[in-house]
KEPA-629339 format. One record per residue (C-alpha): residue number from 0; y negated, x, z negated. Coordinates in pm, 1 decimal. Layout:
R drenkol       yy       xx       zz
R     NUM        Y        X        Z
...
REM end
This chain:
R drenkol       yy       xx       zz
R       0  -3065.0   -449.0  -2316.0
R       1  -2874.4   -122.9  -2298.8
R       2  -2600.9   -264.1  -2521.3
R       3  -2538.0   -533.2  -2263.5
R       4  -2538.1   -270.9  -1989.4
R       5  -2251.0    -96.9  -2171.5
R       6  -2064.5   -426.0  -2217.5
R       7  -2111.7   -500.5  -1847.6
R       8  -1957.2   -167.4  -1746.7
R       9  -1664.4   -226.8  -1981.1
R      10  -1618.8   -567.4  -1818.2
R      11  -1607.1   -406.7  -1472.4
R      12  -1346.4   -157.2  -1591.1
R      13  -1136.4   -439.5  -1736.6
R      14  -1137.6   -599.5  -1392.1
R      15  -1003.6   -275.3  -1237.8
R      16  -1316.3   -218.7  -1031.6
R      17  -1322.9    115.8   -852.5
R      18  -1452.3    405.6  -1060.3
R      19  -1719.1    481.1   -801.5
R      20  -1831.4    117.2   -813.6
R      21  -1860.0    120.4  -1193.4
R      22  -2064.5    440.9  -1182.1
R      23  -2292.9    305.7   -908.5
R      24  -2347.6    -25.4  -1089.3
R      25  -2422.3    162.3  -1410.8
R      26  -2689.8    372.4  -1239.1
R      27  -2842.2     68.0  -1066.4
R      28  -2865.9   -135.3  -1386.5
R      29  -2999.4    165.5  -1575.8
R      30  -3269.2    203.6  -1312.5
R      31  -3358.9   -164.4  -1346.8
R      32  -3377.6   -149.8  -1725.9
R      33  -3603.4    154.4  -1712.4
R      34  -3838.7    -35.4  -1480.8
R      35  -3836.1   -344.2  -1704.6
R      36  -3916.0   -135.7  -2012.2
R      37  -4210.9     15.1  -1827.9
R      38  -4327.6   -341.7  -1765.7
R      39  -4306.9   -419.2  -2137.2
R      40  -3989.5   -629.3  -2109.1
R      41  -3728.9   -580.8  -2383.3
R      42  -3538.3   -911.1  -2383.3
R      43  -3297.9   -999.0  -2103.6
R      44  -3363.2  -1369.8  -2156.0
R      45  -3727.4  -1312.2  -2054.8
R      46  -3647.9  -1155.2  -1716.5
R      47  -3768.0  -1358.3  -1419.0
R      48  -3703.4  -1350.7  -1046.1
R      49  -4055.1  -1209.5  -1007.0
R      50  -3957.6   -915.2  -1230.0
R      51  -3656.2   -841.4  -1013.1
R      52  -3858.1   -870.9   -693.2
R      53  -4109.5   -629.9   -845.6
R      54  -3830.1   -380.9   -906.2
R      55  -3702.6   -417.4   -549.9
R      56  -4055.3   -379.6   -413.6
R      57  -4090.9    -55.1   -607.4
R      58  -3771.1     73.1   -449.7
R      59  -3903.3    -10.1   -102.5
R      60  -4224.2    182.0   -173.4
R      61  -4011.8    478.6   -282.0
R      62  -3850.5    473.6     64.8
R      63  -3509.5    340.8    -32.6
R      64  -3334.2    216.2    280.2
R      65  -3263.5   -156.1    324.7
R      66  -2892.2    -75.6    294.4
R      67  -2944.8     99.5    -41.4
R      68  -3160.4   -186.5   -168.3
R      69  -2895.7   -437.4    -58.8
R      70  -2632.5   -248.1   -255.0
R      71  -2854.6   -252.0   -563.8
R      72  -2904.0   -626.6   -521.2
R      73  -2525.9   -663.6   -538.5
R      74  -2537.0   -477.0   -869.1
R      75  -2815.1   -701.5  -1003.6
R      76  -2643.6  -1022.1   -898.7
R      77  -2313.6   -917.1  -1058.5
R      78  -2489.8   -807.8  -1377.9
R      79  -2684.5  -1131.5  -1420.6
R      80  -2381.2  -1345.8  -1337.2
R      81  -2205.8  -1161.5  -1619.6
R      82  -2497.0  -1225.7  -1856.2
R      83  -2499.3  -1595.4  -1764.5
R      84  -2124.6  -1621.4  -1826.4
R      85  -2174.4  -1457.2  -2165.7
R      86  -2453.4  -1706.1  -2248.0
R      87  -2703.5  -1422.6  -2286.3
R      88  -2937.5  -1593.8  -2039.1
R      89  -2983.5  -1963.7  -1965.4
R      90  -3099.7  -1920.8  -1604.7
R      91  -2993.3  -1654.7  -1356.6
R      92  -3307.4  -1481.1  -1218.3
R      93  -3102.1  -1296.0   -955.2
R      94  -2959.0  -1611.1   -796.5
R      95  -3255.2  -1652.0   -563.8
R      96  -3278.6  -1287.4   -457.3
R      97  -3200.3  -1240.2    -86.6
R      98  -3065.4   -929.7     83.1
R      99  -3280.4   -738.9    333.6
R     100  -3149.4   -727.0    689.0
R     101  -3012.5   -399.4    815.3
R     102  -2782.9   -279.8   1091.0
R     103  -2436.7   -172.5    983.3
R     104  -2321.8    145.6   1154.6
R     105  -1981.6    129.5   1322.6
R     106  -1711.0    344.8   1166.4
R     107  -1690.0    704.8   1284.9
R     108  -1369.8    734.6   1487.3
R     109  -1256.0   1083.8   1573.1
R     110  -1142.3   1146.6   1929.2
R     111   -804.9   1315.3   1993.4
R     112   -996.5   1632.3   2081.8
R     113  -1178.0   1623.1   1747.5
R     114   -882.9   1561.7   1519.4
R     115   -679.3   1823.6   1700.7
R     116   -966.7   2068.3   1651.8
R     117   -968.4   1984.5   1280.5
R     118   -594.0   2051.6   1265.7
R     119   -641.6   2386.9   1435.9
R     120   -924.9   2481.6   1197.5
R     121   -714.7   2432.5    883.2
R     122   -375.1   2526.6   1026.3
R     123   -335.9   2836.5    807.0
R     124   -441.5   2655.9    488.8
R     125   -109.6   2480.1    424.6
R     126   -243.7   2269.7    137.9
R     127   -546.1   2125.2    319.4
R     128   -350.1   2100.6    643.6
R     129   -105.0   1873.2    459.9
R     130   -392.4   1673.1    310.5
R     131   -548.9   1623.0    654.8
R     132   -216.2   1528.3    810.7
R     133   -134.9   1271.2    542.0
R     134   -479.9   1111.6    565.7
R     135   -463.8   1107.5    945.1
R     136   -102.7    990.6    976.7
R     137    -96.4    727.0    700.4
R     138   -456.2    602.3    678.0
R     139   -444.8    616.0    298.4
R     140   -758.4    633.4     85.5
R     141   -868.4    970.1    -51.0
R     142   -831.8    840.5   -408.2
R     143   -474.7    738.6   -333.4
R     144   -394.8   1080.7   -193.5
R     145   -543.3   1254.1   -498.6
R     146   -322.2   1037.4   -722.0
R     147      3.1   1127.2   -543.2
R     148    273.0   1295.1   -750.5
R     149    578.6   1496.8   -653.3
R     150    806.9   1199.1   -704.6
R     151    588.3    993.3   -467.7
R     152    754.6   1176.5   -177.5
R     153   1087.3   1062.3    -35.9
R     154   1266.6   1187.1    273.3
R     155   1102.2    952.8    521.7
R     156    844.0    762.5    320.8
R     157    564.2    798.8     72.6
R     158    505.8    578.3   -229.6
R     159    130.3    523.1   -258.4
R     160     38.5    462.9   -625.3
R     161   -159.0    158.4   -741.8
R     162   -518.9    256.2   -813.1
R     163   -840.2     66.2   -877.2
R     164   -706.2   -278.8   -801.6
R     165   -497.0   -182.0   -499.8
R     166   -123.6   -248.6   -542.7
R     167    148.0      9.0   -488.1
R     168    282.0     27.7   -134.5
R     169    524.4    238.2     67.2
R     170    424.7    400.9    397.1
R     171    644.1    585.2    647.6
R     172    625.0    962.5    677.8
R     173    640.8   1053.9   1044.5
R     174    747.8   1392.8   1178.2
R     175    398.5   1543.5   1179.8
R     176    319.6   1435.8    823.6
R     177    660.9   1537.1    688.1
R     178    650.9   1878.6    854.9
R     179    305.5   1957.1    721.4
R     180    399.0   1837.4    373.2
R     181    716.9   2048.0    370.2
R     182    517.5   2358.4    463.7
R     183    280.4   2296.5    173.7
R     184    561.7   2230.6    -74.0
R     185    720.4   2561.6     24.3
R     186    416.6   2749.4   -111.9
R     187    307.7   2508.7   -387.3
R     188    287.0   2693.2   -722.8
R     189    581.0   2611.3   -951.4
R     190    396.5   2451.0  -1240.1
R     191    466.4   2160.8  -1475.8
R     192    193.0   1938.9  -1331.6
R     193    343.6   1631.8  -1160.2
R     194     47.3   1612.6   -919.6
R     195    146.6   1665.2   -557.2
R     196   -168.3   1853.5   -460.7
R     197   -283.1   2116.0   -709.3
R     198   -523.0   2407.0   -733.5
R     199   -411.3   2769.8   -754.1
R     200   -430.9   2741.2  -1132.7
R     201   -198.6   2440.1  -1138.0
R     202   -454.0   2168.6  -1201.2
R     203   -462.8   1846.5   -995.9
R     204   -674.9   1871.6   -682.5
R     205   -965.9   1634.2   -746.7
R     206  -1129.8   1402.7   -495.8
R     207  -1443.2   1617.9   -488.9
R     208  -1228.9   1927.5   -416.2
R     209  -1066.8   1748.4   -124.7
R     210  -1400.7   1632.4     17.5
R     211  -1552.9   1978.7    -10.0
R     212  -1257.6   2146.3    159.2
R     213  -1232.7   1902.3    449.5
R     214  -1610.7   1902.6    501.2
R     215  -1585.1   2279.7    536.3
R     216  -1316.2   2249.4    802.5
R     217  -1516.5   1982.4    985.1
R     218  -1795.1   2240.6   1013.6
R     219  -1556.2   2514.0   1126.5
R     220  -1410.7   2278.4   1389.7
R     221  -1759.4   2187.6   1511.8
R     222  -1713.5   1819.0   1429.8
R     223  -2049.0   1664.5   1348.1
R     224  -2136.9   1360.8   1133.6
R     225  -1781.7   1314.3   1010.5
R     226  -1653.3   1250.5    658.9
R     227  -1312.5   1243.1    494.1
R     228  -1292.6    861.4    511.7
R     229  -1326.6    886.0    889.6
R     230   -966.0   1004.9    903.9
R     231   -869.4    662.5    768.0
R     232  -1095.3    491.2   1024.5
R     233   -932.6    701.7   1296.5
R     234   -581.3    600.9   1194.1
R     235   -671.9    232.2   1200.8
R     236   -865.8    237.9   1527.2
R     237   -623.6    447.4   1730.9
R     238   -320.7    243.4   1630.9
R     239   -492.0    -84.2   1705.5
R     240   -598.7     57.2   2042.3
R     241   -238.9    159.3   2105.5
R     242   -126.1   -199.2   2057.8
R     243    -12.2   -196.6   1695.4
R     244    -24.6   -534.1   1521.1
R     245   -328.8   -581.7   1294.3
R     246    -87.1   -726.6   1037.2
R     247    120.4   -406.4   1041.0
R     248   -183.9   -177.6   1027.5
R     249   -335.3   -384.6    746.7
R     250    -16.3   -351.4    542.8
R     251      8.7     24.9    603.2
R     252   -348.9    101.0    494.9
R     253   -353.2   -145.4    206.1
R     254   -626.0   -382.2    320.2
R     255   -638.1   -690.6     98.0
R     256   -754.9   -909.1    386.8
R     257   -641.1   -900.8    748.6
R     258  -1003.5   -969.6    846.8
R     259  -1097.2   -621.5    724.8
R     260   -854.0   -469.6    973.7
R     261   -955.9   -701.6   1254.8
R     262  -1317.7   -585.6   1228.8
R     263  -1207.7   -260.9   1394.1
R     264  -1108.7   -446.6   1710.4
R     265  -1471.2   -466.4   1823.9
R     266  -1502.7    -87.1   1799.7
R     267  -1202.0      1.8   2016.7
R     268  -1293.8   -182.5   2336.1
R     269  -1384.2    139.0   2516.8
R     270  -1097.1    346.4   2381.0
R     271   -816.5    437.0   2622.8
R     272   -527.6    192.7   2592.1
R     273   -258.6    462.3   2595.8
R     274     43.0    405.3   2375.4
R     275     21.0    640.4   2077.6
R     276    307.6    673.6   1831.7
R     277    226.7    737.6   1466.3
R     278    332.8   1101.7   1487.2
R     279    121.9   1163.5   1795.1
R     280   -214.3   1134.5   1619.0
REM end
């Protein structure tokens, strides 16, 4: 069974699934296989829908949230569809599994007061100030920012690299983003690494480093229940509220479907309808 788990993860990688998704699916399937082995099951062809429901029931008893269980169901369904396609199983036991109902929280959108407080908190840290400004002014993903290189930066635009199934795109650099980036570049260590954002020792600044640093400045700024990805949510929401076209915003942030961008429209009904230029965030 574990051999097929490895083949499944290799399949996901070949399809350019996000690294975090591959890791999560690997953990979910590993958890399932451990449960099945405890039940005396060692052959994937013997697994039934009842076995899978037993596993999900165990998770519920261990106080996993409905949202977490739903995510694990996605992992199971993808895994067993893969096994069926590979002719490892004749019938798909996960086909009849239904997702539990749960309420999806709206995205956390920072107010102008909050994101200005965050700016003030990290103002003297030129590197993280530039990171915050780029995330806030372009709406790019944290993984995309971590993958930026020196030659990604042009005078008035930024070339966002293709990562994890998302194609390369070019986004404008407004005055605020360009100014913050120039300040960082003026103190960036002169090392051979092509990475745009680096540590003091010249190594690329990793996603976990970025999260840790910005979380620290959220605390310093007194901003509660906010995460790095909320800067992306803030970019999208504020520009839609300011009258920007969903098509334009979708293209800037790299959404594959316009519907993903349009979902934010229901969360901006109570936001002030003032016109906000990109550099004014």
